[in-house]
Steps between C-alpha positions, in 0.01 A plus 500: 500500500387861536179430309398223742582719797296783353203266437516373856518853641204602287294204613589560865420867465167410345431264786558771761533427864145360546481122540183478292661683212804270524271197471331652196835551328606134533355383167681777316825426686471127435432557129804733484712240677410223256549733205848579630575132551391413144714786366809377687440135405509596135853620554615159640693281262612138547873428465618319188632146519854631448462738797362223723796273415750779561362599838464132603863439413609804699297380801643147486857623473450749786347232723796269425757771581325584826470131591873453442581814697290395801637149485855634519418741782314229694793261452753743644275602789436135581872424495577805711240412768621139505859620549386723792311213661793262461738762640290565810417128544869422532555747783 
């Protein structure tokens, strides 16, 4: 991270405060940006099939647990509100 920050600082220092100089530095900054992107993309790896299955299983189980939890909470809140309405309707 420090190397990229240093490169950016150097390119901004080279550009100076003048708008014309900043415009002239764009090609160098764009080239530096694309070089950095290519370097970072080389570090990216795709997950293995085993990792994909494992994370998918975790997601499905988590969604099922949350669905059950919210269904139970919704059921009890619905029953409670119905009880309150029935109580006040009878008065």
